[in-house]
C-alpha positions in Angstrom: 118.4 139.6 46.3 116.0 139.5 48.6 117.1 136.1 50.5 121.0 138.1 50.6 119.3 141.1 52.4 117.4 139.0 54.7 120.0 136.9 55.6 122.3 139.8 56.1 119.6 141.3 58.1 119.5 138.2 60.4 123.8 138.4 60.8 123.6 141.4 62.0 120.4 141.2 64.6 122.8 138.1 65.8 125.5 140.1 65.9 123.8 143.1 68.1 122.6 140.8 70.3 125.9 139.1 71.4 127.4 142.6 71.6 124.6 143.2 73.6 125.2 140.4 75.8 128.7 141.4 76.5 128.8 144.4 77.4 126.2 143.0 80.5 128.6 142.9 83.6 128.7 139.5 85.7 127.9 141.9 89.1 124.6 143.3 86.9 123.4 139.1 86.3 124.2 138.5 90.1 122.3 141.6 90.7 119.1 140.0 88.0 119.4 136.9 89.9 118.7 138.2 93.4 115.1 139.6 92.7 114.6 136.0 90.5 115.2 134.0 93.7 112.6 136.1 95.6 110.3 135.5 92.7 111.0 132.0 92.3 110.7 131.2 96.3 107.0 132.9 95.9 105.5 130.7 92.9 106.7 127.6 95.0 105.4 128.6 98.2 102.3 129.1 96.1 102.3 126.1 94.7 102.8 124.1 98.4 99.9 126.3 98.8 97.4 125.1 96.8 98.8 121.4 96.8 98.1 121.9 101.0 94.7 123.1 100.5 93.6 120.3 97.8 95.2 117.3 100.8 93.2 119.3 103.6 90.2 118.6 101.3 91.3 114.4 101.0 91.9 114.4 104.8 88.2 116.0 105.4 86.8 113.2 102.9 88.6 110.8 104.7 86.7 112.2 108.2 83.1 112.0 106.2 83.0 115.9 105.3 82.5 117.8 102.7 84.7 120.3 101.7 82.6 123.1 103.6 82.6 120.9 106.6 79.6 119.1 106.5 78.8 115.6 107.5 78.3 113.0 105.0 76.6 109.6 106.6 76.7 107.9 103.4 79.9 105.1 102.8 79.0 105.5 98.7 79.0 109.0 98.9 82.1 109.2 101.3 84.1 106.9 98.9 83.1 108.8 95.7 83.9 112.1 97.8 87.1 110.4 98.4 88.2 109.5 94.9 87.3 113.3 93.8 89.6 115.0 96.3 92.4 112.3 95.5 91.9 112.8 91.0 92.3 116.9 92.2 95.0 116.4 94.6 97.4 114.0 92.6 96.3 115.8 89.1 97.8 118.6 90.5 101.1 117.8 92.2 102.1 115.8 89.2 101.4 119.2 86.6 103.7 121.3 89.6 106.9 122.3 90.8 106.0 121.5 94.6 108.2 121.4 96.9 107.6 120.6 100.7 109.4 119.1 104.0 108.8 116.2 105.7 109.5 115.0 109.2 111.5 111.2 109.1 113.1 109.6 112.0 113.2 113.1 113.3 114.6 115.1 110.6 113.3 117.4 108.3 114.0 116.2 104.3 113.4 117.7 101.2 110.8 116.1 98.6 108.8 116.7 95.6 105.2 115.7 96.6 102.9 115.8 98.5 105.0 113.2 101.2 103.5 110.1 102.5 99.6 110.5 104.1 97.2 107.9 105.6 93.5 107.5 105.3 93.3 105.8 108.2 89.0 106.7 108.7 88.4 104.9 105.4 90.4 102.2 106.5 88.6 101.9 109.7 85.3 101.8 108.4 86.0 99.1 105.7 88.4 97.2 108.2 85.0 97.5 111.0 82.4 96.5 107.9 85.0 93.2 107.2 84.7 92.5 110.8 80.8 93.0 111.0 80.7 90.6 108.0 83.2 88.3 109.7 81.1 88.0 113.0 77.5 87.4 110.7 79.3 84.7 109.3 80.2 83.1 112.6 77.0 83.1 114.4 75.4 81.9 110.9 78.4 78.2 111.3 78.9 78.4 114.8 78.7 74.8 115.6 79.8 73.9 111.8 83.5 75.1 112.6 85.9 72.9 114.8 87.3 75.7 116.2 84.5 77.2 117.8 83.2 81.4 117.5 86.5 82.4 116.9 84.8 86.3 116.8 83.7 85.1 120.4 87.1 84.2 121.3 88.4 87.1 120.0 86.1 89.8 121.8 87.3 87.5 125.4 90.3 88.5 124.3 90.4 92.4 122.7 87.5 93.4 124.5 89.3 93.7 128.2 92.5 95.4 126.1 89.8 97.9 124.7 89.1 99.0 127.8 92.7 99.1 129.7 94.1 101.1 127.0 90.8 103.3 125.6 90.6 101.7 122.3 86.9 102.2 120.4 85.3 99.9 119.1 86.8 101.3 115.4 90.3 101.9 116.3 93.6 100.7 115.0 94.4 99.0 118.0 91.0 96.8 118.6 91.1 95.9 115.1 94.7 94.8 114.6 93.8 92.6 118.3 90.6 91.1 116.8 92.3 90.4 113.2 94.7 89.1 114.5 93.1 86.7 116.7 90.7 86.0 114.2 93.1 85.1 111.4 95.3 82.9 113.5 92.7 79.9 112.9 93.7 78.3 110.4 90.6 77.0 107.8 90.6 73.4 106.5 89.2 72.5 103.1 86.0 71.2 104.8 85.4 74.3 105.9 83.6 76.2 102.6 82.8 79.6 104.2 86.0 81.7 105.1 85.7 83.0 108.9 88.3 85.3 108.7 87.5 89.2 108.4 88.5 90.4 105.1 90.3 93.2 106.2 91.7 95.3 103.5 95.7 95.9 103.8 96.9 99.3 104.9 99.4 99.7 102.1 95.7 100.2 100.5 95.7 103.5 102.3 98.8 104.6 101.9 99.3 107.4 99.1 102.4 109.7 98.3 101.6 111.6 95.3 105.2 113.3 93.0 105.8 115.8 92.1 108.3 116.2 89.1 111.6 118.5 89.4 110.4 120.3 86.5 107.0 121.2 85.4 105.8 123.9 82.5 104.1 126.5 84.8 105.3 129.8 86.8 107.5 128.3 89.1 108.6 125.4 86.4 110.4 128.8 84.1 111.2 130.9 87.0 113.2 128.0 88.1 114.8 127.6 84.6 115.7 131.5 84.0 117.9 130.7 87.5 119.3 127.9 86.8 120.4 130.1 83.0 121.5 132.9 84.9 123.5 130.6 87.4 125.1 128.5 84.3 126.5 131.6 82.8 127.6 133.3 86.0 129.4 130.3 86.8 131.0 129.7 82.8 132.1 133.6 83.0 134.0 133.4 85.8 135.9 130.2 85.1 136.6 131.9 81.9 138.6 135.1 84.4 140.3 132.4 86.8 141.7 130.7 83.6 142.1 134.1 82.1 144.5 135.4 85.0 146.2 132.1 85.1 147.0 132.1 81.7 148.5 135.9 82.4 149.9 135.2 85.5 151.8 132.0 82.9 152.5 134.6 80.2 154.1 137.5 83.3 
């Protein structure tokens, strides 16, 4: 008996909810949608600002600074700081709805995520260290290299260019010039020591963390509610249009 009464009460509750939903007018749904749009935009804005804050910490770490602006001198500490801030940014971006506008070819594009960014300073530090290592190798092997002191030859070409263009010793232009000339001299099987700098690829220092289109956070749930309301409104409008057309044919 209890099961029968429980089932009956459940059906009555469903009927009451169905009746209540039918009493809600379409224009009332429109009115409810307006503040929901503002609320969703606010939550999305909060997620975007938090992402920007974490991204700023990454770029500060790339400059060899802590979050509070203190200089870091040890490369090991810089690497650790970069790894930590990058991990925090990646985790946050991949677990929240982050809407971002980036400029590409003179046009603003909507993306979900951080958009591409580069660790230019970290690349310069690594490239400079690789060049210094190459210079030491060249000094030690000098006469055994059939091409002579390749580093010195590169310096003869790149130093005047650096002065003319105002390049610093660790600027991308100077590094590209040096590595281009050094790597233009082929090595042979007889040379056991590599005389070219092991310059890292720039792609290793390019990051672009993507955000999901939907995530179970405040912005995600607000977006979901807006989407449900929009679908209900569209269905109601479609039914209204179909009924109006049917009435015209009946007449």
